[in-house]
C-alpha positions as a Markdown table, in Angstrom:
| # | Residue | x | y | z |
|---|---|---|---|---|
| 1 | Met | 128.2 | 160.9 | 87.8 |
| 2 | Ser | 127.7 | 158.1 | 90.0 |
| 3 | Pro | 126.9 | 154.3 | 88.7 |
| 4 | Ser | 123.3 | 153.5 | 89.5 |
| 5 | Leu | 122.3 | 151.0 | 91.7 |
| 6 | His | 120.2 | 147.8 | 90.3 |
| 7 | Arg | 118.4 | 145.8 | 92.6 |
| 8 | Ser | 117.3 | 142.6 | 91.2 |
| 9 | Gly | 114.7 | 140.3 | 93.4 |
| 10 | Phe | 111.2 | 140.8 | 93.5 |
| 11 | Thr | 109.1 | 143.2 | 95.3 |
| 12 | Leu | 106.3 | 142.7 | 98.2 |
| 13 | Ile | 103.8 | 143.8 | 95.2 |
| 14 | Glu | 105.2 | 141.3 | 92.9 |
| 15 | Leu | 105.2 | 137.9 | 95.3 |
| 16 | Ile | 102.0 | 138.9 | 96.8 |
| 17 | Val | 100.2 | 138.9 | 93.1 |
| 18 | Val | 102.0 | 135.7 | 92.5 |
| 19 | Ile | 100.9 | 134.3 | 96.3 |
| 20 | Ala | 97.1 | 135.2 | 95.0 |
| 21 | Leu | 97.6 | 133.5 | 91.9 |
| 22 | Leu | 98.3 | 130.5 | 93.6 |
| 23 | Ala | 95.9 | 130.2 | 96.0 |
| 24 | Val | 93.3 | 130.5 | 93.5 |
| 25 | Leu | 95.4 | 127.8 | 91.6 |
| 26 | Ala | 95.2 | 125.7 | 94.5 |
| 27 | Ala | 91.3 | 126.3 | 95.5 |
| 28 | Val | 90.2 | 125.2 | 91.9 |
| 29 | Val | 92.4 | 122.2 | 91.2 |
| 30 | Ala | 92.9 | 120.8 | 95.3 |
| 31 | Pro | 88.7 | 119.8 | 95.1 |
| 32 | Asn | 89.3 | 117.5 | 92.0 |
| 33 | Leu | 92.3 | 116.1 | 93.1 |
| 34 | Leu | 90.8 | 115.3 | 96.8 |
| 35 | Gly | 87.9 | 113.7 | 94.7 |
| 36 | Lys | 90.1 | 111.4 | 92.5 |
| 37 | Ala | 91.7 | 110.3 | 96.0 |
| 38 | Ser | 88.6 | 109.3 | 97.8 |
| 39 | Glu | 87.8 | 107.6 | 94.4 |
| 40 | Ala | 91.3 | 105.6 | 94.2 |
| 41 | Asn | 90.6 | 104.4 | 97.9 |
| 42 | Arg | 86.6 | 103.8 | 97.6 |
| 43 | Lys | 88.3 | 101.1 | 94.2 |
| 44 | Ser | 91.2 | 100.3 | 95.8 |
| 45 | Ala | 89.1 | 98.8 | 98.8 |
| 46 | Ala | 86.5 | 97.1 | 96.8 |
| 47 | Ile | 89.8 | 95.5 | 95.5 |
| 48 | Gln | 91.0 | 94.4 | 98.6 |
| 49 | Leu | 88.0 | 92.7 | 99.9 |
| 50 | Glu | 87.9 | 90.7 | 96.2 |
| 51 | Lys | 91.1 | 89.5 | 96.9 |
| 52 | Ile | 90.8 | 88.8 | 101.0 |
| 53 | Gly | 87.5 | 86.9 | 99.6 |
| 54 | Ser | 89.3 | 84.5 | 97.3 |
| 55 | Ser | 92.0 | 84.1 | 100.6 |
| 56 | Val | 88.8 | 83.5 | 102.7 |
| 57 | Glu | 87.5 | 80.4 | 100.5 |
| 58 | Leu | 91.1 | 79.0 | 100.2 |
| 59 | Tyr | 91.2 | 78.9 | 104.1 |
| 60 | Arg | 87.8 | 77.3 | 103.4 |
| 61 | Ile | 89.0 | 74.7 | 101.3 |
| 62 | Glu | 92.1 | 73.1 | 102.7 |
| 63 | Thr | 90.5 | 74.1 | 106.8 |
| 64 | Gly | 86.9 | 72.8 | 106.0 |
| 65 | Arg | 85.3 | 76.1 | 107.8 |
| 66 | Tyr | 85.5 | 79.8 | 107.4 |
| 67 | Pro | 88.3 | 81.9 | 109.4 |
| 68 | Glu | 86.3 | 83.4 | 112.7 |
| 69 | Ser | 89.0 | 86.1 | 113.1 |
| 70 | Ile | 90.2 | 88.5 | 109.3 |
| 71 | Glu | 93.8 | 87.6 | 111.6 |
| 72 | Asp | 93.5 | 83.7 | 110.8 |
| 73 | Leu | 94.9 | 84.4 | 107.5 |
| 74 | Val | 98.0 | 85.8 | 108.5 |
| 75 | Asn | 98.1 | 83.6 | 112.2 |
| 76 | Arg | 97.1 | 80.0 | 112.8 |
| 77 | Pro | 94.3 | 79.4 | 114.8 |
| 78 | Gln | 94.8 | 77.4 | 117.6 |
| 79 | Asp | 91.8 | 75.0 | 117.1 |
| 80 | Val | 92.6 | 74.3 | 113.5 |
| 81 | Asp | 94.5 | 71.4 | 112.2 |
| 82 | Arg | 94.8 | 71.5 | 108.6 |
| 83 | Trp | 96.0 | 75.2 | 107.9 |
| 84 | Asn | 98.3 | 76.0 | 105.4 |
| 85 | Gly | 99.0 | 79.8 | 105.8 |
| 86 | Pro | 99.5 | 82.1 | 105.8 |
| 87 | Tyr | 96.5 | 82.9 | 102.8 |
| 88 | Val | 97.7 | 86.4 | 103.5 |
| 89 | Thr | 101.1 | 87.1 | 103.5 |
| 90 | Lys | 101.6 | 90.4 | 105.0 |
| 91 | Lys | 99.2 | 92.1 | 107.9 |
| 92 | Ser | 98.8 | 95.6 | 106.2 |
| 93 | Gln | 97.2 | 93.6 | 103.7 |
| 94 | Leu | 93.8 | 93.4 | 106.4 |
| 95 | Gln | 93.8 | 96.7 | 106.3 |
| 96 | Asp | 91.8 | 99.3 | 103.9 |
| 97 | Pro | 93.5 | 101.9 | 102.2 |
| 98 | Trp | 92.1 | 104.6 | 105.6 |
| 99 | Gly | 94.8 | 102.3 | 107.7 |
| 100 | Asn | 91.3 | 100.5 | 109.3 |
| 101 | Pro | 91.0 | 96.9 | 110.3 |
| 102 | Leu | 88.6 | 94.8 | 107.5 |
| 103 | Val | 86.2 | 92.7 | 109.0 |
| 104 | Ile | 84.8 | 89.2 | 108.2 |
| 105 | Arg | 81.6 | 88.0 | 109.5 |
| 106 | Gln | 80.9 | 84.3 | 109.2 |
| 107 | Pro | 78.4 | 83.2 | 108.9 |
| 108 | Gly | 77.6 | 86.7 | 107.1 |
| 109 | Glu | 74.5 | 88.4 | 106.6 |
| 110 | Glu | 74.6 | 88.6 | 102.8 |
| 111 | Arg | 76.8 | 85.5 | 102.0 |
| 112 | Lys | 78.2 | 82.6 | 103.5 |
| 113 | Phe | 80.8 | 85.0 | 105.0 |
| 114 | Asp | 80.9 | 89.1 | 104.6 |
| 115 | Leu | 83.6 | 91.4 | 104.4 |
| 116 | Ile | 83.8 | 95.1 | 105.0 |
| 117 | Ser | 85.8 | 97.9 | 105.1 |
| 118 | Tyr | 83.9 | 100.5 | 107.3 |
| 119 | Gly | 85.3 | 103.4 | 105.0 |
| 120 | Ala | 87.6 | 106.7 | 106.2 |
| 121 | Asp | 85.7 | 106.8 | 109.5 |
| 122 | Gly | 86.1 | 103.2 | 110.4 |
| 123 | Gln | 82.3 | 102.8 | 112.1 |
| 124 | Pro | 79.6 | 101.1 | 110.5 |
| 125 | Gly | 76.8 | 102.8 | 108.3 |
| 126 | Gly | 78.1 | 106.5 | 107.3 |
| 127 | Glu | 78.1 | 108.6 | 103.7 |
| 128 | Gly | 80.9 | 109.2 | 101.1 |
| 129 | Asp | 84.2 | 108.2 | 102.2 |
| 130 | Asn | 82.6 | 107.0 | 105.8 |
| 131 | Ala | 80.2 | 104.4 | 103.8 |
| 132 | Asp | 80.6 | 101.1 | 104.3 |
| 133 | Ile | 82.4 | 98.6 | 100.9 |
| 134 | Thr | 81.2 | 95.2 | 101.4 |
| 135 | Asn | 82.0 | 92.0 | 99.0 |
| 136 | Trp | 78.5 | 91.6 | 97.9 |
| 137 | Asp | 77.9 | 95.4 | 97.0 |
């Protein structure tokens, strides 16, 4: 009698079942994770606008005026004498969580200065992830 050969490993059917289970699991879990990430980005942008707002106020106190550009918080404008910056240590802090530049409007439409993140699409307006996030909301 010859010894029987015993194969170890998975059959094609077992692999298909495992892949199908993983696909179902991903379909259930992914929307929840994506929703949390979206919400986290929006909250992060709002907190970031608060921090930048404090830097803008410090800029105003030290220079006697509001910055004309968000970049004025990092780089000294030529026409400002009492600039004591940088007021923001990293240029990346001037970008929202989606990598789009933050915008300052001075004078603002809602306050003395408006800080805006245009959301995921980087364009004014929009809904959901693309909605604007501002320092007056």
